[in-house]
C-alpha positions in Angstrom: 76.3 81.7 102.7 77.9 84.5 100.8 81.6 84.3 100.0 83.9 87.0 101.4 86.4 87.9 98.7 88.7 89.5 101.2 88.9 86.6 103.6 92.5 85.9 102.6 93.5 89.1 104.5 92.2 87.7 107.7 94.7 85.6 109.7 91.7 83.6 110.9 91.9 81.7 107.6 95.2 80.2 108.7 93.5 77.8 111.0 94.1 76.7 114.5 97.6 76.0 115.7 99.4 78.2 113.1 101.8 80.8 114.5 101.5 83.9 112.4 104.6 85.9 111.3 105.0 89.5 110.2 106.7 90.5 107.0 109.7 91.8 109.1 110.3 88.4 110.8 113.6 87.8 109.1 114.9 91.3 109.9 114.2 90.8 113.5 116.0 87.4 113.6 119.0 89.0 111.8 119.1 91.8 114.4 119.3 89.3 117.2 115.8 89.6 118.6 114.2 86.8 120.6 110.6 85.8 119.9 107.5 85.3 122.0 104.0 84.2 121.0 101.2 86.7 121.5 97.6 86.1 120.4 98.9 83.6 117.9 101.6 85.9 116.5 105.4 85.5 116.6 106.5 88.8 118.2 110.1 90.1 118.2 111.5 91.2 121.5 114.5 93.4 122.0 116.6 93.8 125.1 117.6 97.1 126.6 116.2 100.6 126.6 114.6 101.8 123.4 116.7 104.0 121.2 115.7 107.6 120.3 114.2 107.5 117.8 112.8 104.0 117.8 110.9 101.7 115.5 108.6 98.8 116.4 106.8 96.2 114.3 103.1 96.4 114.9 101.9 94.3 111.9 100.1 92.0 114.3 97.5 94.6 115.2 94.0 94.0 114.1 92.9 96.2 111.2 89.4 96.8 109.9 88.8 98.7 106.7 85.4 100.5 107.1 83.5 102.0 104.1 80.0 103.3 103.6 78.0 106.4 103.0 78.8 109.6 104.8 75.8 109.0 107.0 77.0 105.5 107.9 80.5 106.7 108.6 79.1 109.5 110.8 77.2 106.9 112.8 80.1 104.4 113.0 82.7 107.0 113.9 80.4 108.9 116.2 80.8 112.0 114.1 84.6 112.1 113.7 85.7 114.8 111.2 87.8 113.9 108.2 91.4 113.4 109.1 90.7 112.8 112.8 91.4 109.7 114.9 90.0 108.8 118.3 91.2 106.3 120.9 88.7 104.5 123.0 90.5 102.2 125.4 92.5 99.9 123.3 90.8 100.7 120.0 91.5 103.5 117.6 88.9 104.8 115.1 90.3 106.7 112.0 88.3 108.7 109.5 90.3 109.3 106.4 87.4 110.7 104.2 83.7 111.2 104.6 83.1 107.6 103.4 86.3 105.7 104.4 87.8 104.9 107.8 89.8 102.3 109.7 89.6 100.6 113.1 92.8 99.5 114.8 92.7 97.1 117.7 94.4 94.2 119.5 94.2 91.2 117.2 92.0 89.3 119.7 89.3 91.9 119.4 89.0 91.8 115.6 86.1 89.3 115.4 83.9 91.0 117.9 84.4 94.4 116.5 83.8 93.3 112.9 80.6 91.6 114.0 79.4 94.7 115.8 80.2 97.0 112.9 78.7 94.7 110.3 79.0 94.6 106.5 81.0 97.9 106.1 84.0 96.4 108.0 86.5 94.2 106.2 89.3 92.5 108.2 92.6 93.5 106.5 94.9 92.4 109.3 97.1 90.5 106.9 96.7 93.0 104.1 98.6 95.8 106.0 102.0 95.6 107.6 102.6 98.2 110.4 105.4 100.0 112.1 105.3 102.5 115.0 107.9 105.3 115.0 108.6 107.2 118.2 111.0 109.1 120.3 111.8 112.8 120.4 113.2 112.9 116.9 110.5 110.9 115.0 109.6 114.0 112.9 113.2 114.2 111.7 113.0 110.6 110.5 109.8 111.4 108.7 111.2 114.5 107.0 113.9 112.2 105.5 111.3 109.7 104.4 108.4 111.7 102.9 107.3 115.1 101.7 104.2 114.9 104.0 103.7 117.8 106.3 104.1 116.4 109.9 104.7 119.7 111.7 102.9 119.8 115.1 100.6 122.5 113.8 99.6 120.4 110.8 99.7 116.8 112.1 99.2 116.8 115.8 98.0 114.0 118.1 94.7 112.4 117.1 95.2 113.1 113.4 95.3 110.6 110.6 96.2 110.8 106.9 97.1 108.8 103.8 100.1 109.7 101.7 103.4 108.5 100.3 106.2 107.5 102.6 109.4 106.1 101.1 107.3 106.0 97.8 104.8 103.6 99.3 101.1 104.4 99.9 100.9 104.7 103.7 98.2 105.2 106.3 99.5 107.2 109.2 98.0 108.0 112.6 99.5 110.3 115.2 99.0 108.6 118.6 100.6 111.3 120.6 104.0 110.0 121.6 104.5 108.1 118.4 103.0 107.5 115.0 101.8 104.3 113.5 102.2 103.7 109.8 100.5 100.9 107.7 101.5 99.8 104.2 100.7 96.9 102.0 101.8 93.6 103.5 104.2 93.0 100.5 106.0 96.2 101.3 106.6 95.5 105.0 110.2 94.3 104.9 111.2 97.0 102.5 109.4 99.7 104.6 111.1 98.6 107.8 114.6 98.7 106.1 113.8 102.1 104.5 112.8 103.7 107.8 115.8 102.2 109.6 118.0 103.6 106.9 116.4 107.1 107.1 117.1 107.2 110.8 120.5 105.6 110.9 122.5 108.8 111.5 120.0 109.8 114.2 120.7 106.6 116.1 117.4 104.8 115.4 116.9 101.3 116.8 114.3 98.6 116.9 112.0 98.3 119.9 109.7 95.6 121.3 106.1 96.4 120.8 104.7 97.1 124.2 101.4 95.5 125.3 99.7 98.8 126.1 98.1 101.2 123.6 96.4 100.1 120.4 99.7 100.5 118.5 101.2 98.4 121.4 104.3 100.6 120.9 103.5 103.5 123.2 104.7 102.9 126.7 
């Protein structure tokens, strides 16, 4: 049996009975959130209507890093062009470059999707922390956080890109009513604080991740 050098990024290595926590867990507790268990993860829940703009912790999403030849990615993504993202039910497929993409999905589907994709897919669920940013003013928050061009004409729904947000390498996907951003797990707490700070004067507030879309943060 071959050894998977990236197995440590898969929560499955934690074993049965372990409740997994996101890097922002302490921030949620300090903000007065309550917690519920979902698919083996400790998920923060906030009362009341979401603020505008709002931020949700989606680190518990399943994440597969997919790499291969251009022909392999053409087949695996069903011909997605570079910089495009597609939603199929509760799964998002992202194609960053001709040879590199990601699959985002509910955590419970990671194993089956990885098996169906095969060797090109690496489970990086615990390698990437995630936040969803939404509301009518999310672009204003982004303009305070990054030099990336997020104008509707340049970064509309169904687009993805990689760039620097708050000086952290970030994977971003525009899901329509919100964006989801993924950074290295070790940056999760810092990234949460930084985006909250950027949106403070706009009235940003935390939101419960909703069990709906892949980001689970789009109502």
